[in-house]
N, C-alpha and C positions, 0 to 999 in steps of 0.2 A: 810775662802781664797780667795783672789782676782784671777780674770779668769786670759787665759792663755795670751791673751794681756794686761792685765794688766801690769802682772809680767813681760812681755818684755819692758812695760813701764818700771816701776820701773828701770828697770837693764838698758835701754838704756842711759834713766835720772842720775842715778848716776854714768856712767860712764864717760857719758861729764861731770861730776859735779867733778869728780875722777882729771880728769883731766887737766878741766880750776886748779884745787887746789894746783895740780905738779909744774905746768908753771907758776903757780904767774901772774893769767888769770888776768883782772877785773869782779867781780859780778859773780864768779865764782858760785852760787848755783841759779841763775836767764840762763847766759848763758848758763855753761854749757849743762842742760838738755835740752833746747833749742834744741841746734844743736847735744846736744849726740841723741836726739827722730832723731831731721830727720839725722841724719846719719841713723839712724840705718833705716827708712823710703825711704830709695834711693836704703839701699839695697834689699831691698822690706820684711821685717818683720811690723806683723801685730800688730797696735799698739791698745791704749783705752787712752782717760783719767779718772781720778780719780775717774768721777760724783762728789756727790754726798758727797765725801768724799773732795774732789780737790777746790771744790766749797768750803768747812767747813774755811777751811786753808787760803782758799783769806778773808775771812771775817778777818782775824787779817790785813792789811792791814789797811781796813776798820777802826777799832781799832783804829791802832797806829796814822793813818794820825786825826782824832777825838781827840783823843790826845794832839795833839797841837795848836787845837782851844780854843784860852782862850779870857780874856777880853780886855788884846792889842791888841790885832792880830786884835779881834775885831773890836776894834778904827780905827788899823792903815786900815779896807780896804777901806773906800773912799779915798785914795791920791791914791789906785789903779783902781780908777771910769779910768783916761784917756787909760790905758792898755785894761781891763776889755769889753767898747768900739770899741776897734778892732779888738777881734772874731769876733762877725760877719764874719766881712770883709773877715777875716782870712777866713772862713767854706767858707763864698762866692767866694772867686777866688779860691781855689780848688776845690771847684764845674765843675767849669767853665773853670778851664783849664783840669780836670779830667772826665766828661762825654763825653766831646768831643773824649780823645784819647779813651776812652774805646766802644766806638758807632764807632767811622771814623774808629780811627789806627783799634785795634783788633778786631772790629767788633763782639763787645757781642748786644746781645739783650736788647734792654730800658733799662727793670729791672734791669739786670746783671748788666750793664755800669752805673745804677745811683747809685745804692746801691752802688759798687763795687768801686766808687767813692768818696762817705763820707764820709766824718771821725768821723766814730759814732761811739758809740763800738760795738766792734764785734757781742757779740750772738745779739747785736737787729738787727744793720743791716741782721743778718742770716733771725730771723725771717720780717724782714719784706719785703725784696725780697723773701722770700719763697711766702708770701701771696704776691706780687706781681707777679707768676710766673716765679722768678729768677730762673738762678742756681745756689742753693749752694755752689755746688763744687766750683766753680769756683769764685765763692764770697767768699769764706770757705779760700781760696788759696792765692787769692787776699791779705788780709787783714792779712792772719798769716803772706802775705811773706811782706807787710807794716811794723808789728810789730816787725816781728821778726831784719829787716833791719836797722829798725830808731832805736831800742832798743842796736843793736850788736853796731853801729856806733857812737852811743852818747857816752860811755864810752872812746871811743881810742879817740873823739870830745876833750873831759872835758880832758881826761888825756893831750894832746898832745897841747892846744892853752891855757890850767886854769889852770895843771899842778894839778887839783883835783884827790887827795885820795879815789881808790876805795878801797883801801884792810881794812881799819877801818871798826869793828864791825857797825853795826848800834842798835845800843843800849845799854844800860844796860843788865851783864848776867845776870839769871831767880835767885837767887841766891843772888841780889842787888835791887830786887822789893819786896811792903812789898804783905803777902799773899791775905788777905784783898783786895791788889787792882787787885791783881795780879784773882784773883773772879769774883770782876766787873768785867773785863774787859770781861773775859768771855760770861759774863750773857749778858753786851752792844753786843758782838761779835752777841749771838745765837739769845737771842728777838732783837734785831736790823735788824739783819736779814730777823727773821720767818714774821715781821713786814710788814719790808717795800714788801718784796714776795706779803703780803695779801694789803696791797692798792700797788700791782701792781706799783712799781715805775721801772724805770730805770734800771740796772746796784746794784738788790738789793742788793745782798752780798757786795757790797765794800760802796752805799750809808749809805743802813741801820742801823751797826755797825757805820761810821762814826758820822751818826748824832747821833745816842744813848752816845755814847762817849762822842760828842764834849758834848752834855747835860751837861754830870758829869761832863766833865773840866770846863763846863762854871760857874756849881752852887761849883763849888772845893773837889769836893768827889775824883777827879783822880790827879794824879801829877806827875803820869810818863807815860813811852811809854811799848808796848809790849815789852817782855827781849830783847836781838841779838836773842835766839834759838829760839824763834815761827817768825821772821823775817824773820832767813834763813829760816826756816820750807815751811814758807807763800811763800818764791819766788824761793826756789825751784819746787813744784805747780806748777803756774804762770807759771814756765819756757816748764813743760810738759806741760800746756792745751793749749802754740804755736805750741809746739814742734809734740804733739801726730795729728794735726792736717795734717801731711804730709802722715799719713797711707794710702797707696794702692794708692801713687803717680803714675801715667802711663808716660809714655816719653813724649805722647801729651801734658795731663797736666803739666809736667814740661816744653817742650819748652814752651806752651801759655799764662796758667795761670798764673804758679809764673812767666814765662818773662813777664808777663803786670804785677804782682806784684813789682816786682825789678825794673821795667823803671816808674812806679812808686812812689815811693820811691823817687827812686831819686827825680823825679819832685817836689814833697812833699818839701824835703830836700832844694830844690832850693829858693821855696816861702815862708816857714819856716826862711832862713835866711835873706830872703828878709824884712818878718817882724819882724824881730829878731834887724836889725841894726835899723830900726823905731820905734822901742820900744824904746831903748835907750836914742834915742831923745830926747823921751816926757818923759822916769821916771825917776827916781834916785831909781828902782829898780836895787840889780846886774847882770850882766851877768849872773854868772849860775844861778840865778831865772829865770830870762827871755827864757833865751834857752830852759831850763826843761819846760816851760810854754806854749813855740811854738813852739815845736818840736811835732810829732802831731801820736806817741807812743799809746800806747794803755794806757788809767790813772790807771791803777795798776801797772804797769811795769817805769811810769814816776816817780810815786812817791816811788818805792823802788829804781831807785837810784836817789830821793833827801833826804831822807830821809839817804843813803851811803855816801854823796857828802856833807849834814848837811848844804843843800839848805835850803830855808824858807820856808817850806811842802806847808804850808797851802796860800799863795800865788799861786803856782805851781798845783795846785791841781783847785781852786778854777777855773783856766783858764780851765783847764781842764776837767773840771766837766758844764763850761760853755757850753762852744765847745758842747759838745755830749745833751746834754737835747736842744742847737737850730737845731741841726740839728736832734734828734732823736724829738720835734713836729713840727721840718718844713720839714721834707724832703719826707712824704707823701703827702702833699698835691703839695710840688715841683715835683712830681715824675709825679704824675697823670697830671696834667699840661705837663709837657711835652711830654707826651705819647698819645695828643691828637694827635693822623692823620690816 
């Protein structure tokens, strides 16, 4: 039996999803739970994310990404070298704008400002920031707000500018996927996740299943993505993981930490749009793919949008993975260098 805060979270997420479905809003099972949990949190409800089960559901998004990795796709990757080379510059510009904003404008201490500004994986930035003595709660709210704002704004932008259809199912129904491939996907999800955790890879719940499934796909063993029902369930729990971080929020946190996250999300969006325009000048990739590759939302959330819109999921994900890899490997060294005083 789930704890009371988790039951509250499930109610909030379910109500949010139901409202989005009834109103015909985009990505109802992702955005609905996010905003439903946010609404309950603002009303003072105590919530928790779904812990290990929520992480387990996230693994299927890694499976969905890995299933798109085919020999044909791998052969195409060298063509994307010019856009991949811009990712380190993209990260550098975000840091150069974000750190002074949080440090000088918002008055955060050094580790909190630095790891709030870094566009890496949320959990990884919280771990690094905590080890450096930062304010974990402030960083959590900043990053959750960044993801919430960008992931909420992206569907609106896609529909308004590119007439993207975000109501399509993200895959085939479960009855159309062979049972033996469903079993292989489940095995790839669990084994890949746990192996990546043991290897201490960043984003283990996403990256491990992705690698395991990509290997099966390249060996011509798997030919399908997880069914639509599984992707919808994964969306639901990813939405919860973002929305539940607002639980227990105070008026001061709302004004300072969420306000800082909102302002930073706007700055990030402007930086992203500038890079998207630059990338489109040098890359033959479709506008939709480039847009999703250079919007710094969470990698899981942007992958969901790529799957639903029919974008090149592998192109989008490889850019986000490179961004996160650069941040995770370089951030601790840069943070120590900036903190010398």
